[in-house]
C-alpha positions in Angstrom: 2.2 9.0 -28.2 1.8 6.1 -25.9 -0.7 5.7 -23.1 0.9 4.2 -20.1 -1.6 2.9 -17.7 -1.2 2.3 -13.9 -3.7 1.1 -11.3 -2.3 3.4 -8.6 -0.4 6.7 -8.4 2.3 5.0 -6.4 3.1 2.7 -9.4 3.5 5.8 -11.5 5.7 7.9 -9.3 9.1 7.4 -11.0 7.5 8.0 -14.5 5.8 11.2 -13.4 8.9 12.4 -11.6 11.1 11.8 -14.7 8.9 13.2 -17.5 7.8 16.8 -17.4 4.0 16.7 -17.5 0.8 18.6 -17.3 -2.4 17.3 -15.8 -5.5 17.5 -18.1 -7.7 15.9 -15.5 -7.6 14.3 -12.1 -6.2 10.9 -13.3 -4.4 11.8 -16.5 -1.0 13.3 -17.0 0.5 14.3 -20.3 4.2 14.8 -21.3 5.8 15.4 -24.7 5.6 11.7 -25.8 3.3 9.9 -23.2 0.0 10.1 -21.5 0.0 8.6 -18.0 -3.3 7.3 -16.7 -4.1 6.3 -13.0 -6.8 3.9 -13.8 -7.8 2.8 -10.4 -7.8 -0.6 -8.7 -10.1 -3.2 -10.3 -11.5 -3.7 -13.8 -14.6 -1.4 -13.6 -12.7 1.7 -12.6 -9.9 1.0 -15.1 -12.3 0.4 -18.0 -14.2 3.7 -17.3 -11.1 5.8 -17.1 -9.5 4.3 -20.2 -12.7 4.7 -22.3 -12.9 8.3 -21.2 -9.3 9.0 -22.1 -9.5 7.2 -25.4 -12.7 9.0 -26.4 -10.8 12.3 -25.9 -7.3 11.4 -27.1 -7.6 8.3 -29.4 -6.2 10.2 -32.5 -2.9 10.9 -30.6 -2.5 7.4 -29.0 -0.6 4.8 -31.0 -0.3 2.1 -28.3 -0.8 1.2 -24.6 1.5 0.0 -21.9 0.3 -1.3 -18.6 2.9 -1.1 -15.8 2.3 -2.2 -12.3 2.6 -4.7 -9.5 1.4 -8.3 -9.6 1.3 -11.1 -7.0 3.3 -14.2 -7.8 1.2 -17.4 -8.0 4.4 -19.6 -8.1 7.4 -19.8 -5.7 9.9 -19.4 -8.5 9.0 -15.8 -9.2 11.0 -13.6 -6.8 9.8 -10.4 -5.3 11.2 -7.4 -7.2 11.6 -9.2 -10.5 10.1 -7.5 -13.6 8.5 -9.5 -16.4 6.7 -8.9 -19.6 3.3 -10.4 -19.8 2.3 -12.3 -22.9 -1.3 -13.4 -22.1 -4.0 -12.4 -19.7 -6.8 -14.5 -18.4 -10.1 -13.2 -17.0 -10.7 -15.2 -13.7 -14.5 -15.2 -14.1 -15.0 -16.0 -17.8 -11.7 -17.8 -18.4 -11.2 -15.9 -21.6 -7.6 -15.3 -22.7 -6.2 -12.4 -24.6 -2.7 -12.2 -26.1 -0.5 -9.1 -25.7 2.6 -8.0 -27.5 5.6 -9.1 -25.5 9.4 -9.1 -26.0 10.5 -12.6 -25.2 8.9 -15.4 -23.4 6.6 -13.5 -21.1 4.2 -14.8 -18.3 0.5 -15.3 -18.1 -1.4 -12.9 -15.8 -4.8 -13.7 -14.2 -7.0 -10.7 -13.6 -8.9 -11.5 -10.5 -12.1 -10.1 -9.2 -10.7 -9.5 -5.6 -7.4 -9.4 -3.7 -5.7 -12.8 -3.8 -5.2 -12.9 0.0 -6.0 -16.5 0.8 -4.1 -19.6 0.0 -7.1 -21.5 -1.4 -7.8 -18.6 -3.7 -4.3 -18.2 -4.9 -4.1 -21.9 -5.5 -7.2 -21.8 -7.7 -5.7 -18.8 -9.6 -2.4 -20.6 -10.0 -4.0 -23.1 -12.3 -4.8 -20.3 -14.7 -1.6 -18.3 -14.7 1.8 -17.2 -13.3 0.9 -13.9 -11.6 -2.2 -12.1 -10.5 -3.5 -8.5 -10.8 -6.9 -6.9 -11.0 -6.9 -4.7 -14.1 -4.9 -6.1 -17.0 -7.8 -8.0 -18.6 -9.8 -4.7 -18.9 -6.8 -2.8 -20.1 -6.2 -5.4 -22.8 -9.9 -5.6 -23.9 -10.3 -1.9 -24.1 -7.1 -1.5 -26.1 -8.3 -4.2 -28.5 -11.7 -2.6 -28.9 -9.9 0.6 -30.0 -7.5 -1.5 -32.2 -4.5 -0.4 -30.3 -1.4 -2.6 -29.6 -1.0 -3.3 -25.8 2.0 -4.5 -23.7 2.4 -5.0 -20.1 5.3 -5.1 -17.6 4.7 -6.3 -14.0 6.9 -6.3 -11.0 6.4 -9.0 -8.5 5.2 -7.4 -5.2 4.6 -10.5 -3.1 3.4 -14.1 -3.0 -0.4 -14.3 -3.4 -2.1 -16.0 -0.5 -2.5 -15.7 3.3 0.8 -13.9 3.7 -0.3 -10.9 1.6 0.4 -7.7 3.5 -1.1 -4.9 1.5 0.4 -2.2 3.7 3.9 -3.6 3.1 3.3 -3.5 -0.7 2.1 0.1 -0.5 5.1 1.1 1.6 7.4 -0.2 -1.2 5.4 1.6 -4.0 8.3 4.1 -4.7 10.8 1.3 -5.0 8.4 -0.8 -7.2 7.9 2.2 -9.4 11.6 2.9 -9.8 12.2 -0.7 -10.8 9.4 -0.6 -13.4 10.7 2.7 -14.7 14.3 1.3 -15.0 13.0 -1.7 -16.9 10.9 0.6 -19.2 13.9 2.8 -20.1 16.4 -0.2 -20.5 14.2 -2.7 -22.3 10.8 -1.5 -23.4 11.7 1.6 -25.3 14.7 0.5 -27.2 
């Protein structure tokens, strides 16, 4: 089985609607071939929920996929485009971890806070192509458990002063559907 990890339930909607599932706990869903974990926003919540899940189900999990939204740090990445991530950088430590990726892939910066100012986004853009808040923890936990990890991200917006969190949330269903379509078309072949 694979563990598919999302920060928010909105990102998981299309996956949960498609696959019949049960809910072993508040943040974990299980189908015939997948576990779906709603890890929460930010590295701390994600790490806690992943560790709990792996302590219970590690013997059944053969790999991890992170799927979710990311803010673009460069103008050439259009909103709605889905990309594989090849590398993640922790904003604070500068440590980099490599992921499995199909093709070229982007570098994702896992930031400590929302990238909602132009100065902050500019600083992060020197480290990578896109920004999220959880992927570094997802990857480091997977590596501690010696599990392969991949990530697909959909561009939700351009990081900086123009970030409108409410607009991103209102498009969650659409973002989830695009991620799901990519997952079905590319990731699981």
